[in-house]
Every structure is written in structure tokens, then in C-alpha cells.
Residue, then its C-alpha position, 0 to 999 in steps of 0.5 A: x495490533x495493525x500498523x493503523x491500529x496503532x496511530x492514533x487519529x481523530x474520531x472522525x478521521x475513518x469515516x471522513x475517508x470512507x465518506x469520500x472513498x465513496x463518494x469519488x466511486x459513486x461520482x463515476x459509477x453512472x460514467x462507467x454504467x453507461x459503457x454498459x453492464x459488463x463494466x458497471x458489473x466490475x465497477x459495483x464489485x470493486x466497489x465493495x471490496x475496496x469500502x472497509x479496507x485499513x485505509x493504513x496510506x490515507x489515515x497517514x497522510x491525513x495524520x500528518x497533514x494536521x499536525x503539519x499544519x500551522x493553525x487552526x481553521x475556525x479562526x481563519x478567513x476564508x478568501x485570503x485574496x486573489x493569489x494566496x501563498x502555499x501558507x494562507x492555502x493549507x490554513x484554510x477549510x478546505x483544505x483540509x478537504x482537499x487533503x481528504x480527497x488526496x487520500x482517498x486517491x492514494x487508497x483507489x491506486x493502492x487498491x489498483x496496484x493490489x488488483x494488478x499484482x493479484x492478476x500477475x500473481x494468479x491470486x484468488x485469494x487475499x489475507x484468506x477471503x476471495x479477492x476481486x477476482x476470486x469474487x467476480x467468478x463467483x458472481x459468474x458461477x451464480x448467475x450460470x443460466x446466463x446467455x453464453x454461460x454455458x459455453x464458458x469453459x473454467x479456463x475461459x472464464x478465469x482469463x475474463x475474470x483475470x482480464x476483468x481486474x487488470x481493466x478495473x485497475x485502470x480505471x482506477x488508476x486514472x481516477x486516483x490520476x485525476x483527483x491530483x489533477x484537480x488539486x487546486x494548489x499554486x503551479x509550483x505546489x501542484x507539479x510536486x506533487x503530479x511528481x511524487x505521484x509519477x513518482x510512486x508509480x514508477x517505482x512500484x511499476x519497477x518494483x513489480x516488474x525485478x518481482x515478476x523477474x526475481x521469480x522467474x529467475x532472470x534477476x539475481x536473487x541477492x539481499x540487496x537485490x530483494x531489498x530494493x525491490x521491496x521498498x520500490x514496490x511497497x514503501x515508495x506508494x505507502x508511506x513516501x506518497x503519503x508523507x511527501x502529500x501531506x507537506x506540500x498540501x499543508x504547506x510544509x517547508x521543501x526541507x520538512x518534505x525531504x525529512x518527511x520523504x527519508x523518514x517515510x523510506x525507512x519505516x515503508x521498507x521495514x513494513x514490507x520487511x515485518x509484512x514478509x517476516x509476518x507472512x512466513x512467522x506470524x499465526x495466519x489467525x492474525x495476519x490472515x494468510x495462509x501460513x505457509x504461501x509464500x514458501x509454496x510460492x516461491x517468493x524472493x524475499x530478504x529471508x529467503x535471500x539470507x537464507x541462501x547464504x547460509x549452510x541450512x539451504x540445501x536443506x531449505x531449497x527441494x521444499x521452494x516453491x514446492x506448490x505441494x508443500x504439507x504444514x510439516x514441511x513447511x514447520x520444518x523450513x520455517x524452523x530452518x530459517x531461523x536457527x540458520x539466523x535468516x530470521x534474527x538478521x531481518x528482524x535487527x534490519x528493521x529495529x535498524x531502520x527504525x530507529x535512523x528513522x528516529x535519529x532523523x526525526x530527533x535532529x530536525x526538532x524546528x523543521x518536524x514540530x511536536x505533532x509530526x514527531x509524535x505521529x512517526x513516534x506512534x508510527x514506530x511503536x506500532x510498527x514494534x506492536x505489529x501482528x497483521 
């Protein structure tokens, strides 16, 4: 089960988000096409790659928005007056449409980060399939009869594909910012929304920088450093940003927003730690990744940081980062990571984070409300049963 599947949504929520993502992509397609055929081809491929994802982040935003809204829309007036309050705005029918637009913007932000991440990591595959870079190379190879193609070397094609991914990621970041900037909100709420977007981008970049530095051995690979990297790189934009945005768009109080942000930080970190666990101990046919790719790449995860402290590390270290790691060697390392206690410690940390999130929600029932509490409980349950 994926975490998105574990959260209850109305039957039309996914269709709403997909439709809005498609509308945003299509609305920019003509503008991109006017820049030239190269840009148009890249945008078209990015659009095809982007559609059909799990939509975890936008679905979380809409689920939280619906749980927080104060009243059903059909019974409310559509014209609250010349200077509507936040609570009045969130009760209007168009407020739901605006939430869907922001949710689509977060999905564009997510895909932009994935493109940049694949460039940094030098990956051609994601979840067992060709990623944007890999698909672009396939398209170019299929059209190898094009003028100038015979002069292109494999290295130059790869450089061009990776550069294209980076630049398309920049376009998607710009599109996401434009969606947030265009939100029709009172000035204070709009400033808070933009501040959360800015924070999410800054922390994600900081987390990626730390990840790169860890891989190069430029940063101490202790547990605290790796956990903070995981929080910045994933938790902030994947959980905190959707929950903060939902609170702001729904007109929830700053106190409610703060609680949701803290819950998002806890659950987002649990999500990333669980992702590392699944990559090492999960079934590749369920999570879609090479069973030992993190070990072959020498990826600094919390599991590895814990293993470094144990007597098993001298047996693990020769295989860590070995590009030619065999399945048998990988299975041995995986067994050592379990026996040395690293696996158990990470599972205990995930359980602790989930328990802290439950306690946080239970402590403030009046601020959270029953519907939001139920959504967060479903989110925690989905984390517990996650396999991909």
C-alpha cells in the first residue's frame, strides 16, 4: 500500500487535481512552444512524465483543506462583500478551486525537485522505469536521423539530456511560484503562503546540498546530520508545505496552522526514514527500486549512520558504495544492517515520530477539530502500513 492510498479522499479529488495539473501544463505549452521546437519537445515530455503520479502532496493539501473548512459551500453567499475576512473567503465555492490550484502548484514543485535530483545523482531511472532524462535520450535515439545527430556523441547527448532536465525543472519552479503568487487572498494570508513556499524551497535546497556534501565526504556523516538532511530535503515540502497551505487557505487560526506544521515535520521525517528502510529492506517489486541501489551508490542514510557506530561496520564498509555490488553481497550487507541493530533503531525512531504526532494532535482537539484529527490518524496508519 502507498501512503496516498491509505488516506480517505472523495472519489473526485484525484480527478480534480489531475485536471488542474493538466490545465496548468497546457496553459503554458503554447508559450513554451513559441520559444522553439526544442523547448516544446522538452515541455511535452515533462507534461507526460508529470501526469499520473501518486499525488501524495496535493492530495494531502486538499484532504486537510476539506477537513478544516468551517462550513459547506453550497449554502453560503458567493459575495461576502468588498473586504471579505479570511473565514468568509474560505467558505466561498471558489476557495476550493484555489486550493486545488495551489495543490497543483505543489505537484509541479515536487516534479521540479525530482528532475534536479536526477541530474545531481546522475540517474536515468526512477522507480524501475526510465525517468525524464532516460526517456528524452530514447526519443533522441529514435529520431537519430535528424540533422546533426550523427555528430552527437553519447557523452554529449547525455549532457544535453541532463541539462534539459535541469532547465525544465527551472521552468516548473517558476510555474509553481506563479501559481502561489496569483492566489487571491488577504495580504497577510498571502504573505504567509508565500513565506511557506520560500521556506520549503530553501530547506529542500539546503537538504540537497547537505546530501551532496555527505556523499563527497565533506560533512560528518553522523546520525544528527543525516536526519536533519532528510527533514530538510523531504519533510518540509512534502508534508509541512501542504498542511501549512491548507491551514492558510481554509482560514484556520495561526495556532492551528502551527500544530499542523509540527505534525507535518514529524510525519515527513518518519516518511523519509521509512523510504530509506524500504529501499534497503523492502521488496523491490513493491517499491519499484533496485533492491541494493542505495548501497551501490553509497547513499548516506540514517541506517548507515547508525551502522557506522557498531562493530559490524568493518564488514559493511568494503561493500558500501561498491558499484559492482552483487546480489549475494547486498543480501549479506542487508543482514548485517539488521543484526547490528541499525534496522531496529530506525523502526523505533519512526514509531516514536508517529507517536509524537498522535500526542500532538490529541493534546489540542479544539484547535484541530475531529475531521482533521481523523485525517492525520489515517495518515499515520498509512505510514505504518506503507510498502512503497
